[in-house]
KEDO-100454 format. One line per 10 residues: their letters; for each residue x, y, z of C-alpha. Coordinates in steps of 0.2 Angstrom, whole numbers, always signed. Last residue first. Example, Ala and Ser with C-alpha at 12.3 -4.5 7.8 and 13.67 -1.06 7.14 Angstrom:
2
SA = +68/-5/+36 ~ +62/-22/+39
***
This chain:
275
EMAPADAAPA = +114/-13/-40 ~ +130/-14/-35 ~ +141/-3/-43 ~ +154/-10/-58 ~ +171/-15/-54 ~ +184/-2/-63 ~ +194/+3/-46 ~ +193/-16/-43 ~ +184/-21/-26 ~ +200/-24/-12
AAFWKGAVQE = +201/-45/-9 ~ +193/-49/+8 ~ +207/-57/+18 ~ +219/-73/+18 ~ +235/-74/+30 ~ +255/-77/+26 ~ +259/-59/+28 ~ +244/-53/+16 ~ +236/-65/+6 ~ +220/-59/-7
LNVDGTSTNG = +202/-65/-8 ~ +189/-68/-19 ~ +173/-74/-14 ~ +165/-83/-30 ~ +147/-86/-32 ~ +132/-97/-31 ~ +115/-97/-25 ~ +104/-114/-21 ~ +86/-111/-19 ~ +74/-118/-6
FVTLSLPVSA = +73/-103/+2 ~ +90/-98/+3 ~ +103/-112/-1 ~ +121/-104/-1 ~ +136/-109/-13 ~ +152/-103/-11 ~ +168/-106/-22 ~ +183/-98/-17 ~ +196/-86/-28 ~ +215/-84/-22
STGTVVPAGV = +226/-70/-28 ~ +244/-70/-18 ~ +252/-81/-33 ~ +236/-88/-42 ~ +225/-99/-31 ~ +210/-107/-35 ~ +201/-112/-19 ~ +193/-129/-18 ~ +173/-126/-14 ~ +165/-121/+0
KASDLVADID = +147/-126/+5 ~ +136/-115/+17 ~ +119/-123/+21 ~ +122/-120/+38 ~ +122/-100/+34 ~ +106/-103/+27 ~ +100/-112/+44 ~ +106/-99/+54 ~ +97/-86/+44 ~ +81/-94/+46
FSYIKLVKKL = +66/-84/+38 ~ +50/-91/+46 ~ +45/-74/+54 ~ +47/-79/+70 ~ +63/-84/+63 ~ +67/-66/+57 ~ +63/-60/+75 ~ +76/-72/+82 ~ +89/-69/+68 ~ +88/-50/+72
GAMVQGGKVL = +90/-54/+90 ~ +107/-63/+86 ~ +113/-48/+77 ~ +109/-35/+87 ~ +118/-45/+100 ~ +133/-47/+89 ~ +134/-29/+86 ~ +136/-28/+105 ~ +151/-36/+103 ~ +156/-25/+86
ADDFSLATLA = +154/-10/+97 ~ +162/-17/+113 ~ +178/-20/+101 ~ +177/-1/+96 ~ +175/+6/+113 ~ +158/+12/+120 ~ +157/+28/+128 ~ +146/+35/+113 ~ +132/+20/+118 ~ +134/+23/+139
DYNPVKLDRA = +131/+44/+133 ~ +118/+39/+124 ~ +109/+29/+136 ~ +103/+12/+146 ~ +117/+3/+134 ~ +117/-14/+144 ~ +114/-24/+127 ~ +106/-38/+136 ~ +89/-27/+139 ~ +87/-21/+122
TACVVGVAQK = +89/-39/+114 ~ +77/-43/+128 ~ +66/-28/+121 ~ +66/-34/+104 ~ +64/-53/+108 ~ +49/-48/+116 ~ +42/-35/+102 ~ +44/-51/+90 ~ +36/-64/+102 ~ +20/-50/+102
AKAEDTLDVK = +21/-47/+83 ~ +21/-67/+82 ~ +6/-70/+92 ~ -4/-53/+87 ~ -3/-59/+67 ~ -3/-40/+58 ~ +11/-44/+52 ~ +8/-58/+43 ~ +23/-67/+30 ~ +17/-77/+16
GAWEGVGALM = +19/-68/+3 ~ +37/-62/+10 ~ +41/-80/+9 ~ +36/-81/-9 ~ +45/-66/-15 ~ +59/-71/-8 ~ +58/-88/-16 ~ +54/-77/-32 ~ +69/-67/-31 ~ +79/-83/-29
AQMEKQEDES = +73/-91/-43 ~ +75/-76/-54 ~ +93/-75/-48 ~ +98/-91/-52 ~ +90/-90/-69 ~ +101/-76/-72 ~ +114/-86/-66 ~ +113/-100/-78 ~ +111/-88/-92 ~ +127/-81/-89
MGESPVVSMA = +128/-63/-81 ~ +145/-55/-84 ~ +137/-41/-96 ~ +118/-44/-95 ~ +107/-60/-96 ~ +91/-53/-92 ~ +81/-51/-75 ~ +62/-45/-80 ~ +51/-59/-73 ~ +62/-60/-56
MMSLMGVAGT = +59/-41/-53 ~ +41/-40/-56 ~ +38/-53/-43 ~ +51/-44/-32 ~ +39/-28/-34 ~ +22/-37/-31 ~ +31/-43/-15 ~ +37/-25/-10 ~ +19/-20/-12 ~ +11/-34/-1
LSGQAKALQP = +25/-28/+12 ~ +19/-11/+11 ~ +1/-15/+15 ~ +8/-27/+30 ~ +15/-11/+38 ~ +0/-2/+37 ~ -10/-16/+46 ~ +4/-15/+57 ~ +3/+2/+63 ~ -10/+1/+76
KILLYVTDEA = -2/-11/+84 ~ +17/-3/+85 ~ +11/+8/+101 ~ +1/-6/+110 ~ +17/-18/+106 ~ +27/-7/+114 ~ +17/-6/+129 ~ +16/-24/+132 ~ +33/-29/+130 ~ +41/-15/+141
GDATLQTMKS = +32/-22/+155 ~ +47/-16/+167 ~ +56/-4/+155 ~ +70/-11/+144 ~ +62/-4/+128 ~ +55/+13/+132 ~ +70/+18/+141 ~ +81/+14/+126 ~ +68/+23/+117 ~ +68/+39/+126
NFQAKEDDRA = +86/+40/+129 ~ +89/+38/+109 ~ +78/+53/+107 ~ +84/+63/+119 ~ +103/+61/+113 ~ +96/+63/+95 ~ +87/+81/+103 ~ +101/+87/+110 ~ +112/+86/+93 ~ +127/+75/+95
PEAMKAAFAS = +144/+79/+95 ~ +158/+72/+88 ~ +171/+59/+98 ~ +160/+43/+92 ~ +165/+48/+75 ~ +184/+50/+79 ~ +185/+35/+89 ~ +176/+24/+74 ~ +188/+33/+61 ~ +205/+27/+71
RAEAQDAPAV = +196/+10/+76 ~ +194/+7/+56 ~ +212/+13/+52 ~ +220/+0/+66 ~ +212/-12/+57 ~ +217/-8/+39 ~ +235/-12/+39 ~ +231/-28/+51 ~ +219/-33/+36 ~ +202/-35/+38
SHEFLAKLDN = +193/-53/+41 ~ +202/-62/+55 ~ +199/-47/+67 ~ +184/-45/+58 ~ +175/-60/+59 ~ +180/-61/+79 ~ +174/-45/+84 ~ +159/-52/+75 ~ +154/-65/+83 ~ +136/-70/+80
NRLSQITGSV = +139/-88/+81 ~ +133/-92/+63 ~ +142/-75/+58 ~ +159/-83/+64 ~ +156/-99/+56 ~ +153/-91/+42 ~ +169/-83/+41 ~ +179/-94/+47 ~ +172/-105/+32 ~ +178/-92/+20
AGEPTANSVG = +196/-91/+28 ~ +198/-108/+29 ~ +195/-111/+10 ~ +208/-96/+7 ~ +222/-105/+20 ~ +229/-99/+35 ~ +211/-88/+38 ~ +209/-99/+52 ~ +193/-100/+65 ~ +185/-84/+68
GGCGLLACAL = +181/-80/+50 ~ +192/-70/+36 ~ +180/-69/+21 ~ +162/-63/+12 ~ +165/-45/+18 ~ +148/-41/+19 ~ +144/-48/+35 ~ +158/-36/+41 ~ +151/-21/+33 ~ +132/-23/+38
TVSGILLLPS = +140/-24/+58 ~ +151/-9/+54 ~ +138/+0/+48 ~ +125/-5/+61 ~ +138/+1/+74 ~ +140/+19/+63 ~ +120/+20/+61 ~ +120/+16/+79 ~ +133/+30/+83 ~ +123/+42/+76
FAKTM = +130/+59/+70 ~ +125/+77/+67 ~ +135/+87/+57 ~ +142/+102/+68 ~ +134/+119/+62
***
């Protein structure tokens, strides 16, 4: 049996991978600090195509494109196609905003309950953070403040607020229409570059939805401060700080130089897994 594959999941993965690379950018990656600044600017502009081109080393770009094409060519189940077609028709139809809101309205209270539970977990996590190998006391305090800030924001979110829910649904429907991907066949016909452009549109829509609930991602990106790089041969470490919910998080972005340009450094083979 052929393994089912969702192109939407792949597009989302490409989008997320670009966002998490932490280097490159749509401006210039001729210098380490320019690479990091470029990434911030590309994310600010929702330009994932520029982000990919400037953040992934040329030798890896062809491999990524080839893997994408192979995945897109995999056959999908009939029920997977039907589900995607139904959802897109629902989101893009005339009057979709009202129809979709009526469909999700009964689920909002349950979602609010889940969110409340998540807030409690975040509070527990914030209190239980302890220094570990590779984490200083300052980093511990920073992590606690960040988790507490996220918890405080989430605790104020009211998913049952009718006006905000309708506004969010409106953004989702508008984004779906702007994608101009009416059915599954159109989705699988996308080129790699097309998928990155569509991913940028999805990112823009996600930003708008989160902003409705007082989480302004662009404001976080605007708060970025890039420090002076420490360069050792073809490796570099660039300090980067971001302010989220009033708390500043700092860290280092590791880069490597390839053919005179700076790209994301490959994770060390013995690097600990992200928890």
